[in-house]
Biotite code that builds the C-alpha atoms (Angstrom):
import biotite.structure as struc

atoms = struc.array([
    struc.Atom([-61.781, 193.954, -89.781], chain_id="A", res_id=1, res_name="MET", atom_name="CA", element="C"),
    struc.Atom([-61.910, 198.064, -88.486], chain_id="A", res_id=2, res_name="GLY", atom_name="CA", element="C"),
    struc.Atom([-65.540, 199.406, -87.940], chain_id="A", res_id=3, res_name="GLY", atom_name="CA", element="C"),
    struc.Atom([-65.437, 201.317, -91.097], chain_id="A", res_id=4, res_name="GLY", atom_name="CA", element="C"),
    struc.Atom([-64.980, 198.917, -93.563], chain_id="A", res_id=5, res_name="GLU", atom_name="CA", element="C"),
    struc.Atom([-67.829, 196.837, -91.913], chain_id="A", res_id=6, res_name="VAL", atom_name="CA", element="C"),
    struc.Atom([-70.114, 199.517, -92.451], chain_id="A", res_id=7, res_name="GLY", atom_name="CA", element="C"),
    struc.Atom([-69.059, 200.230, -95.552], chain_id="A", res_id=8, res_name="GLU", atom_name="CA", element="C"),
    struc.Atom([-69.115, 196.432, -96.727], chain_id="A", res_id=9, res_name="LYS", atom_name="CA", element="C"),
    struc.Atom([-72.925, 196.033, -95.075], chain_id="A", res_id=10, res_name="ARG", atom_name="CA", element="C"),
    struc.Atom([-73.776, 199.665, -97.169], chain_id="A", res_id=11, res_name="ALA", atom_name="CA", element="C"),
    struc.Atom([-72.486, 197.917, -100.008], chain_id="A", res_id=12, res_name="ARG", atom_name="CA", element="C"),
    struc.Atom([-74.834, 194.889, -99.637], chain_id="A", res_id=13, res_name="ILE", atom_name="CA", element="C"),
    struc.Atom([-77.647, 196.828, -98.949], chain_id="A", res_id=14, res_name="LEU", atom_name="CA", element="C"),
    struc.Atom([-76.959, 198.690, -102.234], chain_id="A", res_id=15, res_name="ASP", atom_name="CA", element="C"),
    struc.Atom([-76.849, 195.451, -104.173], chain_id="A", res_id=16, res_name="ALA", atom_name="CA", element="C"),
    struc.Atom([-79.813, 193.987, -102.156], chain_id="A", res_id=17, res_name="ALA", atom_name="CA", element="C"),
    struc.Atom([-82.077, 196.577, -103.628], chain_id="A", res_id=18, res_name="GLU", atom_name="CA", element="C"),
    struc.Atom([-81.055, 196.547, -107.013], chain_id="A", res_id=19, res_name="GLU", atom_name="CA", element="C"),
    struc.Atom([-81.228, 192.873, -107.447], chain_id="A", res_id=20, res_name="VAL", atom_name="CA", element="C"),
    struc.Atom([-84.362, 192.758, -105.436], chain_id="A", res_id=21, res_name="PHE", atom_name="CA", element="C"),
    struc.Atom([-85.965, 195.275, -108.057], chain_id="A", res_id=22, res_name="ALA", atom_name="CA", element="C"),
    struc.Atom([-84.967, 194.101, -110.766], chain_id="A", res_id=23, res_name="ARG", atom_name="CA", element="C"),
    struc.Atom([-85.520, 190.015, -110.001], chain_id="A", res_id=24, res_name="ARG", atom_name="CA", element="C"),
    struc.Atom([-87.951, 190.318, -107.224], chain_id="A", res_id=25, res_name="GLY", atom_name="CA", element="C"),
    struc.Atom([-87.722, 188.912, -103.995], chain_id="A", res_id=26, res_name="PHE", atom_name="CA", element="C"),
    struc.Atom([-88.765, 185.458, -104.822], chain_id="A", res_id=27, res_name="HIS", atom_name="CA", element="C"),
    struc.Atom([-86.309, 185.607, -107.687], chain_id="A", res_id=28, res_name="GLY", atom_name="CA", element="C"),
    struc.Atom([-83.404, 186.514, -106.393], chain_id="A", res_id=29, res_name="ALA", atom_name="CA", element="C"),
    struc.Atom([-80.704, 184.862, -105.266], chain_id="A", res_id=30, res_name="ARG", atom_name="CA", element="C"),
    struc.Atom([-77.884, 185.699, -102.758], chain_id="A", res_id=31, res_name="VAL", atom_name="CA", element="C"),
    struc.Atom([-75.142, 185.056, -105.502], chain_id="A", res_id=32, res_name="THR", atom_name="CA", element="C"),
    struc.Atom([-76.220, 187.753, -107.238], chain_id="A", res_id=33, res_name="ASP", atom_name="CA", element="C"),
    struc.Atom([-76.265, 190.017, -104.368], chain_id="A", res_id=34, res_name="ILE", atom_name="CA", element="C"),
    struc.Atom([-72.837, 189.056, -103.563], chain_id="A", res_id=35, res_name="ALA", atom_name="CA", element="C"),
    struc.Atom([-71.511, 189.365, -107.102], chain_id="A", res_id=36, res_name="ARG", atom_name="CA", element="C"),
    struc.Atom([-72.918, 192.794, -107.179], chain_id="A", res_id=37, res_name="LEU", atom_name="CA", element="C"),
    struc.Atom([-71.641, 194.083, -104.075], chain_id="A", res_id=38, res_name="ALA", atom_name="CA", element="C"),
    struc.Atom([-67.978, 192.409, -104.586], chain_id="A", res_id=39, res_name="GLY", atom_name="CA", element="C"),
    struc.Atom([-68.081, 190.327, -101.803], chain_id="A", res_id=40, res_name="VAL", atom_name="CA", element="C"),
    struc.Atom([-68.022, 186.125, -101.209], chain_id="A", res_id=41, res_name="ALA", atom_name="CA", element="C"),
    struc.Atom([-71.187, 184.596, -100.957], chain_id="A", res_id=42, res_name="ASP", atom_name="CA", element="C"),
    struc.Atom([-70.318, 183.339, -97.435], chain_id="A", res_id=43, res_name="GLY", atom_name="CA", element="C"),
    struc.Atom([-69.679, 187.235, -96.557], chain_id="A", res_id=44, res_name="THR", atom_name="CA", element="C"),
    struc.Atom([-73.485, 187.874, -96.968], chain_id="A", res_id=45, res_name="ILE", atom_name="CA", element="C"),
    struc.Atom([-74.274, 185.847, -93.804], chain_id="A", res_id=46, res_name="TYR", atom_name="CA", element="C"),
    struc.Atom([-71.806, 187.220, -91.678], chain_id="A", res_id=47, res_name="LEU", atom_name="CA", element="C"),
    struc.Atom([-74.034, 190.283, -91.680], chain_id="A", res_id=48, res_name="TYR", atom_name="CA", element="C"),
    struc.Atom([-77.675, 188.856, -92.335], chain_id="A", res_id=49, res_name="PHE", atom_name="CA", element="C"),
    struc.Atom([-78.864, 185.426, -91.195], chain_id="A", res_id=50, res_name="LYS", atom_name="CA", element="C"),
    struc.Atom([-80.770, 184.584, -94.714], chain_id="A", res_id=51, res_name="SER", atom_name="CA", element="C"),
    struc.Atom([-82.533, 186.626, -97.626], chain_id="A", res_id=52, res_name="LYS", atom_name="CA", element="C"),
    struc.Atom([-85.758, 187.710, -95.278], chain_id="A", res_id=53, res_name="ASP", atom_name="CA", element="C"),
    struc.Atom([-83.105, 188.913, -92.911], chain_id="A", res_id=54, res_name="ASP", atom_name="CA", element="C"),
    struc.Atom([-81.384, 190.975, -95.581], chain_id="A", res_id=55, res_name="LEU", atom_name="CA", element="C"),
    struc.Atom([-85.010, 192.669, -96.839], chain_id="A", res_id=56, res_name="LEU", atom_name="CA", element="C"),
    struc.Atom([-85.877, 193.178, -93.699], chain_id="A", res_id=57, res_name="VAL", atom_name="CA", element="C"),
    struc.Atom([-82.719, 195.568, -92.768], chain_id="A", res_id=58, res_name="SER", atom_name="CA", element="C"),
    struc.Atom([-82.673, 196.762, -95.986], chain_id="A", res_id=59, res_name="LEU", atom_name="CA", element="C"),
    struc.Atom([-86.097, 198.413, -95.208], chain_id="A", res_id=60, res_name="PHE", atom_name="CA", element="C"),
    struc.Atom([-85.000, 199.367, -92.025], chain_id="A", res_id=61, res_name="GLU", atom_name="CA", element="C"),
    struc.Atom([-82.340, 201.182, -93.636], chain_id="A", res_id=62, res_name="ASP", atom_name="CA", element="C"),
    struc.Atom([-84.322, 203.064, -96.496], chain_id="A", res_id=63, res_name="ARG", atom_name="CA", element="C"),
    struc.Atom([-87.021, 204.020, -93.800], chain_id="A", res_id=64, res_name="VAL", atom_name="CA", element="C"),
    struc.Atom([-84.424, 204.947, -91.701], chain_id="A", res_id=65, res_name="GLU", atom_name="CA", element="C"),
    struc.Atom([-83.011, 207.314, -94.277], chain_id="A", res_id=66, res_name="ARG", atom_name="CA", element="C"),
    struc.Atom([-86.398, 208.513, -95.424], chain_id="A", res_id=67, res_name="ILE", atom_name="CA", element="C"),
    struc.Atom([-87.245, 209.625, -91.782], chain_id="A", res_id=68, res_name="ASN", atom_name="CA", element="C"),
    struc.Atom([-83.837, 211.891, -91.560], chain_id="A", res_id=69, res_name="GLY", atom_name="CA", element="C"),
    struc.Atom([-85.181, 213.619, -94.847], chain_id="A", res_id=70, res_name="ILE", atom_name="CA", element="C"),
    struc.Atom([-88.313, 214.026, -93.547], chain_id="A", res_id=71, res_name="PHE", atom_name="CA", element="C"),
    struc.Atom([-86.744, 215.334, -90.261], chain_id="A", res_id=72, res_name="GLN", atom_name="CA", element="C"),
    struc.Atom([-85.074, 217.835, -92.347], chain_id="A", res_id=73, res_name="THR", atom_name="CA", element="C"),
    struc.Atom([-88.389, 218.792, -93.816], chain_id="A", res_id=74, res_name="ILE", atom_name="CA", element="C"),
    struc.Atom([-90.084, 219.432, -90.303], chain_id="A", res_id=75, res_name="LEU", atom_name="CA", element="C"),
    struc.Atom([-87.134, 221.593, -89.542], chain_id="A", res_id=76, res_name="ALA", atom_name="CA", element="C"),
    struc.Atom([-87.126, 223.865, -92.714], chain_id="A", res_id=77, res_name="GLN", atom_name="CA", element="C"),
    struc.Atom([-91.032, 224.245, -92.999], chain_id="A", res_id=78, res_name="GLU", atom_name="CA", element="C"),
    struc.Atom([-92.767, 226.648, -90.162], chain_id="A", res_id=79, res_name="PRO", atom_name="CA", element="C"),
    struc.Atom([-96.564, 225.807, -91.119], chain_id="A", res_id=80, res_name="THR", atom_name="CA", element="C"),
    struc.Atom([-98.324, 221.925, -91.402], chain_id="A", res_id=81, res_name="ALA", atom_name="CA", element="C"),
    struc.Atom([-99.488, 222.979, -94.845], chain_id="A", res_id=82, res_name="GLU", atom_name="CA", element="C"),
    struc.Atom([-95.917, 223.186, -96.176], chain_id="A", res_id=83, res_name="ARG", atom_name="CA", element="C"),
    struc.Atom([-94.901, 220.115, -94.472], chain_id="A", res_id=84, res_name="ARG", atom_name="CA", element="C"),
    struc.Atom([-97.497, 217.610, -95.559], chain_id="A", res_id=85, res_name="LEU", atom_name="CA", element="C"),
    struc.Atom([-97.168, 219.378, -99.300], chain_id="A", res_id=86, res_name="SER", atom_name="CA", element="C"),
    struc.Atom([-93.459, 218.408, -99.569], chain_id="A", res_id=87, res_name="ARG", atom_name="CA", element="C"),
    struc.Atom([-93.582, 215.041, -98.259], chain_id="A", res_id=88, res_name="PHE", atom_name="CA", element="C"),
    struc.Atom([-96.227, 214.005, -100.105], chain_id="A", res_id=89, res_name="ILE", atom_name="CA", element="C"),
    struc.Atom([-94.327, 215.376, -103.097], chain_id="A", res_id=90, res_name="ASP", atom_name="CA", element="C"),
    struc.Atom([-91.044, 213.349, -101.708], chain_id="A", res_id=91, res_name="TYR", atom_name="CA", element="C"),
    struc.Atom([-92.476, 210.218, -101.070], chain_id="A", res_id=92, res_name="TYR", atom_name="CA", element="C"),
    struc.Atom([-94.319, 209.732, -104.593], chain_id="A", res_id=93, res_name="LEU", atom_name="CA", element="C"),
    struc.Atom([-91.728, 211.233, -105.963], chain_id="A", res_id=94, res_name="GLY", atom_name="CA", element="C"),
    struc.Atom([-89.534, 208.147, -105.541], chain_id="A", res_id=95, res_name="LEU", atom_name="CA", element="C"),
    struc.Atom([-91.086, 206.664, -108.089], chain_id="A", res_id=96, res_name="ALA", atom_name="CA", element="C"),
    struc.Atom([-89.544, 208.415, -110.479], chain_id="A", res_id=97, res_name="ILE", atom_name="CA", element="C"),
    struc.Atom([-86.712, 209.507, -108.434], chain_id="A", res_id=98, res_name="LYS", atom_name="CA", element="C"),
    struc.Atom([-85.613, 205.973, -106.733], chain_id="A", res_id=99, res_name="ASN", atom_name="CA", element="C"),
    struc.Atom([-87.500, 203.201, -108.693], chain_id="A", res_id=100, res_name="PRO", atom_name="CA", element="C"),
    struc.Atom([-85.699, 200.631, -107.015], chain_id="A", res_id=101, res_name="ASN", atom_name="CA", element="C"),
    struc.Atom([-86.184, 201.505, -103.506], chain_id="A", res_id=102, res_name="LEU", atom_name="CA", element="C"),
    struc.Atom([-89.555, 202.283, -104.588], chain_id="A", res_id=103, res_name="ALA", atom_name="CA", element="C"),
    struc.Atom([-90.323, 198.863, -106.144], chain_id="A", res_id=104, res_name="GLU", atom_name="CA", element="C"),
    struc.Atom([-88.692, 197.028, -102.890], chain_id="A", res_id=105, res_name="VAL", atom_name="CA", element="C"),
    struc.Atom([-91.093, 199.338, -100.619], chain_id="A", res_id=106, res_name="ILE", atom_name="CA", element="C"),
    struc.Atom([-94.120, 198.832, -102.256], chain_id="A", res_id=107, res_name="ALA", atom_name="CA", element="C"),
    struc.Atom([-93.845, 195.167, -103.879], chain_id="A", res_id=108, res_name="ILE", atom_name="CA", element="C"),
    struc.Atom([-91.214, 192.826, -102.507], chain_id="A", res_id=109, res_name="GLU", atom_name="CA", element="C"),
    struc.Atom([-91.485, 193.123, -99.050], chain_id="A", res_id=110, res_name="LEU", atom_name="CA", element="C"),
    struc.Atom([-95.069, 191.863, -99.769], chain_id="A", res_id=111, res_name="ARG", atom_name="CA", element="C"),
    struc.Atom([-93.517, 189.100, -100.967], chain_id="A", res_id=112, res_name="SER", atom_name="CA", element="C"),
    struc.Atom([-91.592, 188.124, -97.865], chain_id="A", res_id=113, res_name="SER", atom_name="CA", element="C"),
    struc.Atom([-94.402, 185.898, -95.837], chain_id="A", res_id=114, res_name="ALA", atom_name="CA", element="C"),
    struc.Atom([-91.418, 186.116, -92.855], chain_id="A", res_id=115, res_name="LYS", atom_name="CA", element="C"),
    struc.Atom([-91.811, 189.944, -92.844], chain_id="A", res_id=116, res_name="PHE", atom_name="CA", element="C"),
    struc.Atom([-95.433, 190.347, -93.327], chain_id="A", res_id=117, res_name="MET", atom_name="CA", element="C"),
    struc.Atom([-96.202, 188.103, -90.674], chain_id="A", res_id=118, res_name="LYS", atom_name="CA", element="C"),
    struc.Atom([-93.019, 188.630, -88.112], chain_id="A", res_id=119, res_name="GLU", atom_name="CA", element="C"),
    struc.Atom([-91.626, 192.309, -88.572], chain_id="A", res_id=120, res_name="TYR", atom_name="CA", element="C"),
    struc.Atom([-92.328, 194.661, -85.679], chain_id="A", res_id=121, res_name="LYS", atom_name="CA", element="C"),
    struc.Atom([-92.445, 197.741, -87.883], chain_id="A", res_id=122, res_name="ASN", atom_name="CA", element="C"),
    struc.Atom([-89.868, 199.858, -85.911], chain_id="A", res_id=123, res_name="VAL", atom_name="CA", element="C"),
    struc.Atom([-89.320, 202.332, -88.431], chain_id="A", res_id=124, res_name="LYS", atom_name="CA", element="C"),
    struc.Atom([-92.123, 202.231, -90.004], chain_id="A", res_id=125, res_name="PHE", atom_name="CA", element="C"),
    struc.Atom([-93.522, 203.318, -86.376], chain_id="A", res_id=126, res_name="VAL", atom_name="CA", element="C"),
    struc.Atom([-91.168, 206.025, -86.335], chain_id="A", res_id=127, res_name="GLU", atom_name="CA", element="C"),
    struc.Atom([-92.462, 207.164, -89.880], chain_id="A", res_id=128, res_name="PHE", atom_name="CA", element="C"),
    struc.Atom([-95.812, 207.283, -88.809], chain_id="A", res_id=129, res_name="LEU", atom_name="CA", element="C"),
    struc.Atom([-95.093, 209.204, -85.561], chain_id="A", res_id=130, res_name="GLY", atom_name="CA", element="C"),
    struc.Atom([-93.543, 211.835, -87.845], chain_id="A", res_id=131, res_name="LEU", atom_name="CA", element="C"),
    struc.Atom([-96.418, 212.481, -90.243], chain_id="A", res_id=132, res_name="VAL", atom_name="CA", element="C"),
    struc.Atom([-98.984, 212.322, -86.810], chain_id="A", res_id=133, res_name="ALA", atom_name="CA", element="C"),
    struc.Atom([-96.388, 214.966, -85.295], chain_id="A", res_id=134, res_name="GLN", atom_name="CA", element="C"),
    struc.Atom([-97.341, 216.963, -88.316], chain_id="A", res_id=135, res_name="VAL", atom_name="CA", element="C"),
    struc.Atom([-100.920, 216.832, -87.623], chain_id="A", res_id=136, res_name="ILE", atom_name="CA", element="C"),
    struc.Atom([-100.803, 217.448, -83.809], chain_id="A", res_id=137, res_name="ARG", atom_name="CA", element="C"),
    struc.Atom([-98.256, 220.529, -83.978], chain_id="A", res_id=138, res_name="GLU", atom_name="CA", element="C"),
    struc.Atom([-100.623, 222.084, -86.651], chain_id="A", res_id=139, res_name="GLY", atom_name="CA", element="C"),
    struc.Atom([-103.812, 221.224, -84.092], chain_id="A", res_id=140, res_name="GLN", atom_name="CA", element="C"),
    struc.Atom([-101.546, 222.940, -81.405], chain_id="A", res_id=141, res_name="THR", atom_name="CA", element="C"),
    struc.Atom([-100.919, 226.115, -83.956], chain_id="A", res_id=142, res_name="ARG", atom_name="CA", element="C"),
    struc.Atom([-104.757, 226.186, -85.055], chain_id="A", res_id=143, res_name="GLY", atom_name="CA", element="C"),
    struc.Atom([-103.898, 224.971, -88.554], chain_id="A", res_id=144, res_name="GLU", atom_name="CA", element="C"),
    struc.Atom([-105.421, 221.797, -88.446], chain_id="A", res_id=145, res_name="ILE", atom_name="CA", element="C"),
    struc.Atom([-109.149, 220.750, -87.027], chain_id="A", res_id=146, res_name="ARG", atom_name="CA", element="C"),
    struc.Atom([-109.100, 219.505, -83.709], chain_id="A", res_id=147, res_name="GLY", atom_name="CA", element="C"),
    struc.Atom([-111.638, 217.247, -84.146], chain_id="A", res_id=148, res_name="ASP", atom_name="CA", element="C"),
    struc.Atom([-109.099, 214.646, -86.487], chain_id="A", res_id=149, res_name="VAL", atom_name="CA", element="C"),
    struc.Atom([-107.055, 211.930, -84.858], chain_id="A", res_id=150, res_name="SER", atom_name="CA", element="C"),
    struc.Atom([-103.642, 212.776, -85.901], chain_id="A", res_id=151, res_name="ALA", atom_name="CA", element="C"),
    struc.Atom([-102.932, 209.022, -85.710], chain_id="A", res_id=152, res_name="GLU", atom_name="CA", element="C"),
    struc.Atom([-105.669, 207.998, -87.878], chain_id="A", res_id=153, res_name="LEU", atom_name="CA", element="C"),
    struc.Atom([-104.671, 210.719, -90.287], chain_id="A", res_id=154, res_name="ILE", atom_name="CA", element="C"),
    struc.Atom([-100.998, 209.610, -90.667], chain_id="A", res_id=155, res_name="ALA", atom_name="CA", element="C"),
    struc.Atom([-102.370, 205.950, -91.463], chain_id="A", res_id=156, res_name="ARG", atom_name="CA", element="C"),
    struc.Atom([-104.525, 207.010, -94.139], chain_id="A", res_id=157, res_name="THR", atom_name="CA", element="C"),
    struc.Atom([-102.522, 209.325, -95.400], chain_id="A", res_id=158, res_name="LEU", atom_name="CA", element="C"),
    struc.Atom([-99.896, 206.584, -96.138], chain_id="A", res_id=159, res_name="PHE", atom_name="CA", element="C"),
    struc.Atom([-102.051, 204.202, -97.189], chain_id="A", res_id=160, res_name="GLY", atom_name="CA", element="C"),
    struc.Atom([-103.093, 206.363, -99.749], chain_id="A", res_id=161, res_name="ALA", atom_name="CA", element="C"),
    struc.Atom([-99.337, 207.074, -100.838], chain_id="A", res_id=162, res_name="LEU", atom_name="CA", element="C"),
    struc.Atom([-98.894, 203.594, -100.980], chain_id="A", res_id=163, res_name="ASP", atom_name="CA", element="C"),
    struc.Atom([-101.561, 202.766, -102.886], chain_id="A", res_id=164, res_name="GLU", atom_name="CA", element="C"),
    struc.Atom([-100.291, 205.260, -105.879], chain_id="A", res_id=165, res_name="LEU", atom_name="CA", element="C"),
    struc.Atom([-96.914, 204.355, -105.312], chain_id="A", res_id=166, res_name="LEU", atom_name="CA", element="C"),
    struc.Atom([-98.168, 200.678, -105.621], chain_id="A", res_id=167, res_name="LEU", atom_name="CA", element="C"),
    struc.Atom([-100.428, 201.372, -109.228], chain_id="A", res_id=168, res_name="GLY", atom_name="CA", element="C"),
    struc.Atom([-97.426, 203.836, -110.766], chain_id="A", res_id=169, res_name="TYR", atom_name="CA", element="C"),
    struc.Atom([-95.203, 200.876, -110.626], chain_id="A", res_id=170, res_name="LEU", atom_name="CA", element="C"),
    struc.Atom([-97.533, 198.379, -111.629], chain_id="A", res_id=171, res_name="LEU", atom_name="CA", element="C"),
    struc.Atom([-99.166, 200.456, -114.373], chain_id="A", res_id=172, res_name="SER", atom_name="CA", element="C"),
    struc.Atom([-97.973, 200.779, -117.740], chain_id="A", res_id=173, res_name="LYS", atom_name="CA", element="C"),
    struc.Atom([-99.110, 203.809, -118.250], chain_id="A", res_id=174, res_name="ARG", atom_name="CA", element="C"),
    struc.Atom([-97.661, 205.545, -115.611], chain_id="A", res_id=175, res_name="ARG", atom_name="CA", element="C"),
    struc.Atom([-100.743, 207.557, -114.391], chain_id="A", res_id=176, res_name="PHE", atom_name="CA", element="C"),
    struc.Atom([-99.503, 209.780, -111.959], chain_id="A", res_id=177, res_name="TYR", atom_name="CA", element="C"),
    struc.Atom([-96.448, 210.940, -113.308], chain_id="A", res_id=178, res_name="GLU", atom_name="CA", element="C"),
    struc.Atom([-98.534, 213.042, -115.835], chain_id="A", res_id=179, res_name="ALA", atom_name="CA", element="C"),
    struc.Atom([-101.256, 214.240, -113.488], chain_id="A", res_id=180, res_name="SER", atom_name="CA", element="C"),
    struc.Atom([-99.238, 216.111, -110.850], chain_id="A", res_id=181, res_name="ASN", atom_name="CA", element="C"),
    struc.Atom([-100.548, 213.563, -108.508], chain_id="A", res_id=182, res_name="ALA", atom_name="CA", element="C"),
    struc.Atom([-98.838, 215.130, -105.671], chain_id="A", res_id=183, res_name="SER", atom_name="CA", element="C"),
    struc.Atom([-100.554, 218.293, -105.787], chain_id="A", res_id=184, res_name="SER", atom_name="CA", element="C"),
    struc.Atom([-103.923, 216.595, -105.847], chain_id="A", res_id=185, res_name="GLN", atom_name="CA", element="C"),
    struc.Atom([-103.335, 214.569, -102.656], chain_id="A", res_id=186, res_name="VAL", atom_name="CA", element="C"),
    struc.Atom([-102.177, 217.228, -100.990], chain_id="A", res_id=187, res_name="PHE", atom_name="CA", element="C"),
    struc.Atom([-104.981, 218.941, -102.042], chain_id="A", res_id=188, res_name="ALA", atom_name="CA", element="C"),
    struc.Atom([-107.600, 216.634, -101.274], chain_id="A", res_id=189, res_name="LEU", atom_name="CA", element="C"),
    struc.Atom([-106.229, 215.896, -97.547], chain_id="A", res_id=190, res_name="PHE", atom_name="CA", element="C"),
    struc.Atom([-105.588, 219.609, -96.780], chain_id="A", res_id=191, res_name="TRP", atom_name="CA", element="C"),
    struc.Atom([-108.858, 220.345, -97.462], chain_id="A", res_id=192, res_name="LYS", atom_name="CA", element="C"),
    struc.Atom([-110.346, 218.199, -95.280], chain_id="A", res_id=193, res_name="GLY", atom_name="CA", element="C"),
    struc.Atom([-107.435, 218.935, -92.786], chain_id="A", res_id=194, res_name="LEU", atom_name="CA", element="C"),
    struc.Atom([-107.153, 222.567, -92.601], chain_id="A", res_id=195, res_name="ALA", atom_name="CA", element="C"),
    struc.Atom([-108.999, 224.780, -89.760], chain_id="A", res_id=196, res_name="ASN", atom_name="CA", element="C"),
    struc.Atom([-110.917, 227.154, -91.903], chain_id="A", res_id=197, res_name="THR", atom_name="CA", element="C"),
    struc.Atom([-112.068, 229.238, -88.414], chain_id="A", res_id=198, res_name="GLY", atom_name="CA", element="C"),
    struc.Atom([-114.544, 227.698, -87.321], chain_id="A", res_id=199, res_name="GLY", atom_name="CA", element="C"),
    struc.Atom([-115.261, 226.424, -83.801], chain_id="A", res_id=200, res_name="ASN", atom_name="CA", element="C"),
    struc.Atom([-114.558, 222.574, -84.478], chain_id="A", res_id=201, res_name="ARG", atom_name="CA", element="C"),
    struc.Atom([-115.331, 220.125, -80.884], chain_id="A", res_id=202, res_name="GLU", atom_name="CA", element="C"),
    struc.Atom([-111.677, 218.002, -80.250], chain_id="A", res_id=203, res_name="ASP", atom_name="CA", element="C"),
    struc.Atom([-112.912, 214.860, -80.388], chain_id="A", res_id=204, res_name="THR", atom_name="CA", element="C"),
    struc.Atom([-109.223, 213.056, -81.549], chain_id="A", res_id=205, res_name="SER", atom_name="CA", element="C"),
    struc.Atom([-109.042, 211.713, -77.733], chain_id="A", res_id=206, res_name="HIS", atom_name="CA", element="C"),
    struc.Atom([-112.261, 210.257, -77.531], chain_id="A", res_id=207, res_name="ARG", atom_name="CA", element="C"),
])
């Protein structure tokens, strides 16, 4: 079996898992359903993944790696912290509309796996937070962002807000933020607190 075939089959299984997890939920999903949708035998799943939990973790790592790649493209395209954060927030909240299956897996189904919550070391997620913190630090270096805030703290706070909004969107029948231009409001709130308005600010971020 060639490397290309292995990669293509693994990708098909991950795509199928994303759809089945989103449609049936992690606990309701069966490996048989995933295998059928991917067009492989049930046993083939276990050639690539140890268990359903392992499949969920692998799916998360693959998708967050993809998100990180898109975010890195945004970083390269935009010259200012203001534009980088604005586009990132818009992209992340837009997952609920543009890729609801992925949003469902990230915001809801991962919480259903006790193994994931207890054992996963968050390698790709740490990289994700690192990219957000990088935007803050570079903005501080250029004088765009106040120097008295912690880049790591802001990165986690921003993700927490976005994750809660994504979860609320998926669970709410009112689809509350789709009609309220949520991304621009979230950006405005964060940027108002982060922007260096020209005053002298003591840098306490490393205390």
